[in-house]
DSSP file (Angstrom, degrees, kcal/mol; ACC not computed):
  #  RESIDUE AA STRUCTURE BP1 BP2  ACC     N-H-->O    O-->H-N    N-H-->O    O-->H-N    TCO  KAPPA ALPHA  PHI   PSI    X-CA   Y-CA   Z-CA
    1    1 A M              0   0    0      0, 0.0    62,-2.0     0, 0.0     2,-0.4   0.000 360.0 360.0 360.0 143.1   98.4  105.9  131.9
    2    2 A L  E     -AB  35  62A   0     33,-2.7    33,-2.7    60,-0.2     2,-0.5  -0.991 360.0-172.2-126.3 131.6   97.3  106.2  135.5
    3    3 A V  E     -AB  34  61A   0     58,-2.6    58,-2.7    -2,-0.4    31,-0.2  -0.980   9.1-177.6-126.6 119.7   97.0  109.5  137.4
    4    4 A G        -     0   0    0     29,-3.2    56,-0.2    -2,-0.5    29,-0.1  -0.532  38.9 -70.0-106.6 176.0   96.4  109.4  141.2
    5    5 A P    >   -     0   0    0      0, 0.0     3,-1.8     0, 0.0    -1,-0.2  -0.251  65.5 -83.2 -62.9 152.7   95.8  112.2  143.7
    6    6 A A  T 3  S+     0   0    0      1,-0.2     3,-0.1    -3,-0.1    26,-0.0  -0.269 116.5  26.5 -54.9 139.7   98.8  114.4  144.6
    7    7 A G  T 3  S+     0   0    0      1,-0.3    -1,-0.2    -3,-0.1     2,-0.2   0.429  99.3 109.9  85.8  -1.0  101.0  112.9  147.3
    8    8 A T    <   -     0   0    0     -3,-1.8     2,-0.3    48,-0.1    -1,-0.3  -0.605  54.7-150.1-101.8 166.8  100.1  109.3  146.4
    9    9 A D  E     +C   55   0B   0     46,-2.7    45,-3.0    -2,-0.2    46,-1.5  -0.833  19.7 173.6-138.6  98.8  102.2  106.6  144.8
   10   10 A F  E     -C   53   0B   0     22,-0.6     2,-0.4    -2,-0.3    43,-0.2  -0.820  18.9-146.6 -99.8 144.7  100.4  104.0  142.7
   11   11 A D  E     -C   52   0B   0     41,-3.1    41,-2.3    -2,-0.4     2,-0.4  -0.886   8.3-151.8-109.8 146.2  102.2  101.4  140.7
   12   12 A L  E     +CD  51  28B   0     16,-1.6    16,-2.7    -2,-0.4     2,-0.4  -0.956  14.5 179.6-122.3 134.7  100.9  100.1  137.3
   13   13 A R  E     -CD  50  27B   0     37,-2.3    37,-2.9    -2,-0.4     2,-0.5  -0.991  19.3-150.4-136.3 140.9  101.6   96.7  135.9
   14   14 A L  E     -CD  49  26B   0     12,-3.2    11,-3.1    -2,-0.4    12,-1.4  -0.959  24.2-171.0-107.6 127.5  100.6   94.9  132.7
   15   15 A E  E     -CD  48  24B   0     33,-3.1    33,-2.1    -2,-0.5     2,-0.4  -0.884  12.6-154.5-121.4 151.2  100.4   91.1  133.1
   16   16 A K  E     -CD  47  23B   0      7,-2.6     7,-2.7    -2,-0.3     2,-0.7  -0.963  23.2-121.7-122.4 141.5   99.9   88.2  130.6
   17   17 A F  E     + D   0  22B   0     29,-2.5    29,-0.4    -2,-0.4     2,-0.4  -0.741  43.6 164.2 -84.9 113.5   98.4   84.8  131.4
   18   18 A V  E >   - D   0  21B   0      3,-3.2     3,-1.2    -2,-0.7    -2,-0.0  -0.997  60.9 -10.6-135.5 128.3  101.1   82.2  130.5
   19   19 A N  T 3  S-     0   0    0     -2,-0.4    -1,-0.1     1,-0.3     3,-0.1   0.900 129.2 -49.4  51.0  49.1  101.2   78.6  131.6
   20   20 A E  T 3  S+     0   0    0      1,-0.1     2,-0.3    -3,-0.1    -1,-0.3   0.658 123.9  82.4  69.0  18.8   98.4   78.9  134.1
   21   21 A E  E <  S-D   18   0B   0     -3,-1.2    -3,-3.2    -5,-0.1     2,-0.5  -0.990  77.6-112.6-148.6 157.8   99.9   82.0  135.9
   22   22 A W  E     -D   17   0B   0     -2,-0.3     2,-0.4    -5,-0.2    -5,-0.2  -0.780  33.9-172.4 -89.9 128.1  100.0   85.7  135.5
   23   23 A I  E     -D   16   0B   0     -7,-2.7    -7,-2.6    -2,-0.5     2,-0.3  -0.947  27.1-112.7-121.2 144.7  103.4   87.2  134.7
   24   24 A S  E     +D   15   0B   0     -2,-0.4    -9,-0.3    -9,-0.2     3,-0.1  -0.575  34.0 170.4 -74.3 131.0  104.4   90.8  134.5
   25   25 A V  E    S+     0   0B   0    -11,-3.1     2,-0.3     1,-0.4   -10,-0.2   0.550  70.3   9.2-115.1 -16.4  105.3   92.0  131.0
   26   26 A S  E     +D   14   0B   0    -12,-1.4   -12,-3.2    13,-0.1    -1,-0.4  -0.942  67.8 175.9-160.5 142.3  105.6   95.7  131.7
   27   27 A L  E     -D   13   0B   0     -2,-0.3     2,-0.4   -14,-0.2   -14,-0.2  -0.995  21.5-150.9-150.4 155.9  105.5   97.9  134.8
   28   28 A S  E     +D   12   0B   0    -16,-2.7   -16,-1.6    -2,-0.3     9,-0.1  -0.992  15.9 171.3-127.7 122.3  105.9  101.4  136.1
   29   29 A L        +     0   0    0     -2,-0.4   -18,-0.1   -18,-0.2     6,-0.1  -0.126  20.4 153.6-122.5  35.4  107.3  101.9  139.5
   30   30 A S        -     0   0    0      1,-0.1    -2,-0.1   -20,-0.1     5,-0.0  -0.207  49.7-124.4 -64.3 160.9  107.8  105.7  139.7
   31   31 A S  S    S+     0   0    0    -22,-0.1     2,-0.2    23,-0.0    -1,-0.1   0.195  84.1  66.1 -95.6  17.0  107.6  107.4  143.1
   32   32 A D  S    S-     0   0    0      2,-0.3   -22,-0.6   -22,-0.1   -26,-0.0  -0.516  97.9 -88.3-123.5-164.3  104.9  109.9  142.2
   33   33 A S  S    S+     0   0    0    -24,-0.2   -29,-3.2    -2,-0.2     2,-0.5   0.355  99.3  79.8 -93.1   6.6  101.2  109.8  141.3
   34   34 A I  E     +A    3   0A   0    -31,-0.2     2,-0.4   -26,-0.1    -2,-0.3  -0.965  55.4 178.3-118.3 125.3  101.6  109.4  137.5
   35   35 A E  E     +A    2   0A   0    -33,-2.7   -33,-2.7    -2,-0.5     2,-0.3  -0.965   3.2 175.6-126.1 140.9  102.4  106.0  136.0
   36   36 A E        -     0   0    0     -2,-0.4     2,-0.3   -35,-0.2    -9,-0.1  -0.987   3.5-176.2-146.4 135.4  102.8  105.1  132.4
   37   37 A I        -     0   0    0     -2,-0.3     2,-0.3    -9,-0.1    -9,-0.1  -0.876   8.2-159.6-127.0 161.9  103.8  101.8  130.7
   38   38 A S        -     0   0    0     -2,-0.3     2,-0.4   -11,-0.1   -11,-0.1  -0.996   5.4-175.5-139.0 142.5  104.5  100.7  127.1
   39   39 A Y        +     0   0    0     -2,-0.3     3,-0.2     1,-0.1   -13,-0.1  -0.933  11.5 165.2-142.7 116.1  104.4   97.2  125.7
   40   40 A T        +     0   0    0     -2,-0.4    -1,-0.1     1,-0.1     0, 0.0   0.492  65.0  70.3-111.6  -5.7  105.4   96.5  122.1
   41   41 A N        +     0   0    0      2,-0.0    -1,-0.1     0, 0.0     2,-0.0  -0.096  66.7 160.1-104.3  35.9  106.0   92.8  122.0
   42   42 A A        +     0   0    0     -3,-0.2     2,-0.3     1,-0.0     3,-0.0  -0.297  13.5 179.8 -64.4 136.9  102.3   91.7  122.3
   43   43 A T        -     0   0    0      1,-0.1    -2,-0.0    -2,-0.0    -1,-0.0  -0.821  43.3 -68.9-124.7 169.2  101.3   88.3  121.2
   44   44 A R  S    S+     0   0    0     -2,-0.3     2,-0.3    34,-0.0    -1,-0.1  -0.257  86.1  80.9 -58.5 144.5   97.9   86.6  121.3
   45   45 A G  S    S-     0   0    0     32,-0.4     2,-0.5    34,-0.0    34,-0.2  -0.957  79.6 -50.5 152.5-168.7   96.6   85.9  124.8
   46   46 A F        -     0   0    0    -29,-0.4   -29,-2.5    -2,-0.3     2,-0.3  -0.887  49.5-179.0-107.0 131.4   94.9   87.2  127.9
   47   47 A Y  E     -C   16   0B   0     -2,-0.5    34,-0.9    32,-0.4     2,-0.3  -0.878   5.9-175.7-126.2 156.2   96.2   90.4  129.5
   48   48 A R  E     -C   15   0B   0    -33,-2.1   -33,-3.1    -2,-0.3     2,-0.4  -0.989  21.5-129.7-148.5 153.1   95.2   92.5  132.6
   49   49 A F  E     -C   14   0B   0     -2,-0.3     2,-0.4   -35,-0.2   -35,-0.2  -0.841  21.4-160.9 -99.0 141.0   96.3   95.7  134.2
   50   50 A V  E     -C   13   0B   0    -37,-2.9   -37,-2.3    -2,-0.4     2,-0.5  -0.990   2.8-164.2-125.2 130.5   97.1   95.7  137.9
   51   51 A V  E     -C   12   0B   0     -2,-0.4     2,-0.4   -39,-0.2   -39,-0.2  -0.962   9.0-176.5-115.3 128.7   97.1   98.9  140.1
   52   52 A V  E     -C   11   0B   0    -41,-2.3   -41,-3.1    -2,-0.5     2,-0.7  -0.983  23.1-133.6-126.9 134.7   98.8   98.8  143.5
   53   53 A S  E     +C   10   0B   0     -2,-0.4   -43,-0.2   -43,-0.2     3,-0.2  -0.782  25.3 172.7 -86.9 116.4   98.9  101.6  146.0
   54   54 A Y  E    S+     0   0B   0    -45,-3.0     2,-0.3    -2,-0.7   -44,-0.2   0.812  75.2   8.4 -88.3 -36.0  102.4  101.9  147.4
   55   55 A R  E    S-C    9   0B   0    -46,-1.5   -46,-2.7     1,-0.0    -1,-0.3  -0.962 116.9  -8.3-148.5 128.1  101.7  105.1  149.4
   56   56 A G        -     0   0    0     -2,-0.3     2,-0.3   -48,-0.2   -48,-0.1  -0.205  65.0-117.2  84.7-175.5   98.3  106.8  150.1
   57   57 A S        +     0   0    0     -3,-0.1     2,-0.3     2,-0.0   -47,-0.0  -0.939  44.5 105.7-154.1 172.4   94.9  106.1  148.7
   58   58 A G        -     0   0    0     -2,-0.3     2,-0.3   -54,-0.1     0, 0.0  -0.796  66.3 -41.0 139.2 179.9   92.2  107.7  146.7
   59   59 A T        -     0   0    0     -2,-0.3     2,-0.3   -55,-0.1    -2,-0.0  -0.567  53.5-168.5 -79.6 139.2   90.5  107.8  143.3
   60   60 A Y        -     0   0    0     -2,-0.3     2,-0.4   -56,-0.2   -56,-0.2  -0.874  18.7-127.9-124.9 160.7   92.7  107.5  140.3
   61   61 A Q  E     -B    3   0A   0    -58,-2.7   -58,-2.6    -2,-0.3     2,-0.4  -0.908  27.9-175.6-106.6 136.6   92.1  108.0  136.5
   62   62 A F  E     +B    2   0A   0     -2,-0.4     2,-0.3   -60,-0.2   -60,-0.2  -0.995  10.6 155.5-135.5 138.2   93.2  105.2  134.2
   63   63 A G        -     0   0    0    -62,-2.0     2,-0.3    -2,-0.4    -2,-0.0  -0.986  15.8-162.4-154.0 159.6   93.2  104.9  130.4
   64   64 A Y        -     0   0    0     -2,-0.3     2,-0.6     2,-0.0    -2,-0.0  -0.990  17.4-135.4-145.4 155.1   95.0  103.0  127.7
   65   65 A D        -     0   0    0     -2,-0.3     2,-0.8     2,-0.0    -2,-0.0  -0.950  20.5-155.6-111.0 115.3   95.6  103.2  124.0
   66   66 A E        +     0   0    0     -2,-0.6     4,-0.1     1,-0.1    -2,-0.0  -0.815  20.8 169.9 -96.9 111.4   95.1   99.9  122.3
   67   67 A S        +     0   0    0     -2,-0.8     2,-0.4     2,-0.1    -1,-0.1   0.342  46.6 104.8-102.7   6.5   97.1   99.7  119.1
   68   68 A V  S    S-     0   0    0      1,-0.0     2,-1.2     2,-0.0     3,-0.1  -0.709  77.8-121.5 -85.9 137.6   96.5   96.0  118.5
   69   69 A D    >   -     0   0    0     -2,-0.4     3,-1.4     1,-0.2     4,-0.4  -0.667  27.7-173.7 -79.8  96.5   94.0   95.1  115.8
   70   70 A L  G >  S+     0   0    0     -2,-1.2     3,-1.3     1,-0.3    -1,-0.2   0.792  79.4  66.1 -64.4 -27.1   91.5   93.0  117.9
   71   71 A D  G 3  S+     0   0    0      1,-0.3    -1,-0.3    -3,-0.1    -2,-0.1   0.745  94.4  59.5 -66.9 -20.9   89.6   92.1  114.7
   72   72 A A  G <  S+     0   0    0     -3,-1.4    -1,-0.3     2,-0.1    -2,-0.2   0.631  93.1  84.3 -80.3 -13.5   92.7   90.1  113.6
   73   73 A L  S <  S-     0   0    0     -3,-1.3     5,-0.1    -4,-0.4    -3,-0.0  -0.535  91.8-100.5 -87.3 155.6   92.5   87.9  116.7
   74   74 A T    >   -     0   0    0     -2,-0.2     3,-2.3     1,-0.1     4,-0.4  -0.456  35.8-111.7 -71.3 149.4   90.3   84.8  116.9
   75   75 A P  G >  S+     0   0    0      0, 0.0     3,-1.0     0, 0.0    -1,-0.1   0.797 115.6  57.2 -54.7 -33.2   87.0   85.4  118.9
   76   76 A D  G 3  S+     0   0    0      1,-0.2    -2,-0.0     3,-0.0    -3,-0.0   0.541 103.9  55.4 -77.5  -3.8   88.1   83.2  121.8
   77   77 A R  G <  S+     0   0    0     -3,-2.3     2,-0.7    -7,-0.1   -32,-0.4   0.419  78.0 104.9-106.6  -0.9   91.2   85.3  122.3
   78   78 A K    <   +     0   0    0     -3,-1.0     2,-0.3    -4,-0.4   -32,-0.1  -0.723  46.9 149.5 -83.6 118.4   89.6   88.7  122.7
   79   79 A S        -     0   0    0     -2,-0.7     2,-0.5   -34,-0.2   -32,-0.4  -0.974  31.5-174.3-153.4 134.0   89.7   89.6  126.4
   80   80 A V              0   0    0     -2,-0.3   -32,-0.1   -34,-0.1   -34,-0.0  -0.984 360.0 360.0-124.9 119.3   89.8   92.6  128.6
   81   81 A V              0   0    0    -34,-0.9   -33,-0.1    -2,-0.5    -1,-0.1   0.385 360.0 360.0-105.7 360.0   90.2   91.9  132.2
């Protein structure tokens, strides 16, 4: 979840690295300062969150709940970008 200052519009995107490029796998494009995404089809690989300011600027709060068992993944596949 991402929460920005009142009056701003930040967009939140989850991307996965596939075939030498980053592709969007989940996104939130609401028109206010609160964004939330969900992704349930996760497979092994490298992921990153991207935050883009559509309107306004300022400090935002970001957090995520990781329900994937990282210990089940091989050591070379554990990555937080």
